[in-house]
C-alpha positions, 0 to 999 in steps of 0.5 A: 919876597915871600909873597913872591915864593908863595905865589910861584909855589902855588902856580907850580903846585896847583896843576900838580895837586889838581892832576892828583886829585883827577887820578882814579882811585883803585877799586875796592875789592868785594868783601868776601866771607872767607876773610873773616877771622877764624873762631879762635881769632874772633874770640880773642878780639872779643876778649879784651872788650868783654873784659873791659865790660866785666871791669866796668860792670864790677865798679859801676854796679858796686856804687849804684843808688839804692833807687836806681833799677840798673840794666845792660842792654845787649844785641844778640847776633855776634854780640850775645850769641856766636851766630856766625861761628856757632849758631845758638851757642853763648859768647862765654865772656859776654854771658859771664859778664851778664851773669855778674850784672844779674847776680848784682842787681842789674836787668839784662835786656836785649835789643835786636833787629831780628823779626818781631814774629821771632820773639818766642824763639829768640827767648828760647834761643837765649835762655837755652844759651844761658842768658837771663832774659828780663826784656826783649825789644825786636824791630817792629812789625811793618816798615822799619826806620832802620837798625839804628833807629829800632835799637834806640827805640829799644833803649828809649823803651827800657828807660821809659820802664824806669831803667838805667841803662848802664851799659850797651853792648853790640858789634855793629855801629848801629847798635851804639848809635843815639846814646840813651845808655852810660857806656858802650862796648863795641865788639868786632865786626870786621868793617861790617862783615860780621852782622 
């Protein structure tokens, strides 16, 4: 009886499910810049991630090994600097976490997909915003393997210099892909709208 019922259900549901699969899906609306939150809403969304980073650094850097060379790696645009909302200004909660890290023996390193010709200007922009810059890695000249690979290459470069990358902070998934850090912290990017 169970097999007969199962067969009948399959006969009845088969065409129905097939019809559902064949239905066209509604088109997705193009993402518009005006759909981004206000600066104050964005900062409220950043706050819990920054607090988690601060808490993690407090515990992680307290238990460091004496022979360890700890460092944190940060993306720049809309991670360290409020590029979309207030160009050149720091994201204060992230700046505070980097200051804590630096005061407790960690290097502050940056990994960005910015043009390599912007190395000096980027360093000036970060230091003017209050950041310590112990290292800055930008995309290479010429053909680039893509954002995720560039960021991963930067982290591998820092590891080859002896750093233990205790934290990696970014607002895009490409900032965090590929590992080579102990813990990642992702700020909001609103489904890729905030680059």
